[in-house]
C-alpha positions as CSV (number, residue, x, y, z in Angstrom):
1,M,299.2,38.4,178.8
2,N,301.0,36.8,182.5
3,W,299.8,34.0,183.2
4,A,299.8,33.6,187.1
5,S,300.0,30.6,189.4
6,P,296.5,29.4,192.0
7,S,298.6,31.1,194.7
8,A,299.0,34.5,193.1
9,S,296.9,37.4,194.8
10,S,295.1,39.9,193.6
11,P,291.4,41.1,193.4
12,A,290.8,40.0,189.6
13,L,292.8,36.6,190.8
14,K,290.8,35.5,193.7
15,E,287.9,36.6,191.6
16,A,289.0,33.6,189.1
17,R,289.4,31.3,191.8
18,L,285.5,31.8,193.0
19,I,284.7,31.3,189.2
20,H,286.5,28.1,189.2
21,E,285.0,27.1,192.7
22,G,281.6,27.4,191.1
23,V,281.9,26.1,187.6
24,K,283.5,23.2,190.1
25,H,280.3,22.6,192.2
26,G,277.9,23.3,189.0
27,L,279.3,20.7,186.1
28,P,281.8,17.2,186.6
29,L,285.2,18.7,185.6
30,P,287.0,16.3,183.0
31,E,290.4,14.7,184.3
32,E,292.3,16.1,181.1
33,P,293.3,19.8,180.8
34,Y,290.4,22.1,180.7
35,L,289.3,25.6,180.0
36,V,286.9,27.7,181.9
37,M,286.1,31.4,180.4
38,D,284.1,33.7,182.2
39,I,283.3,37.2,180.2
40,G,282.2,40.0,182.4
41,G,281.3,43.7,181.5
42,G,284.5,44.9,183.2
43,S,287.2,41.8,182.9
44,V,287.6,38.2,181.2
45,E,289.0,35.3,183.5
46,L,290.7,32.9,181.7
47,I,290.9,29.5,183.5
48,V,293.5,26.2,182.9
49,G,292.5,23.7,185.2
50,E,293.4,20.0,185.6
51,K,291.5,17.2,187.8
52,G,289.6,19.9,189.2
53,Q,292.6,22.1,190.2
54,I,293.7,25.2,189.0
55,R,297.0,25.1,186.8
56,Y,297.6,28.8,185.7
57,L,295.3,31.4,185.6
58,V,294.6,35.2,184.8
59,S,292.6,37.5,184.2
60,L,292.4,40.5,181.4
61,P,290.5,44.1,181.1
62,V,288.5,43.6,178.0
63,G,285.4,42.7,179.3
64,V,282.2,43.9,177.5
65,T,281.3,47.0,179.0
66,A,285.4,48.0,177.9
67,L,284.9,47.0,174.6
68,Q,282.0,48.7,173.9
69,R,282.7,51.5,175.5
70,R,286.8,51.8,173.0
71,F,284.7,50.7,170.3
72,P,281.4,52.4,170.3
73,E,278.9,51.5,167.6
74,P,275.2,52.7,166.9
75,D,273.2,50.1,168.4
76,P,271.6,48.7,166.4
77,L,273.6,48.1,163.7
78,T,273.2,49.2,160.7
79,P,274.8,47.7,157.6
80,R,277.1,49.7,155.4
């Protein structure tokens, strides 16, 4: 996993920065380091912040929909 700096540029990292802004406006963030995780359909964004600022961020292509396609199971699950 390659963590990016806050100034890195890509659509996925732009999404991660917007997620952090939303969390920052909706919740009081601690002064000490914290982790924000957004689990979406196609990806998961992990954002490490401190004092309201992003320190590192990464977007991983392992969202719920991507995992469901890769590991299909009957719904509902049945006992084995």
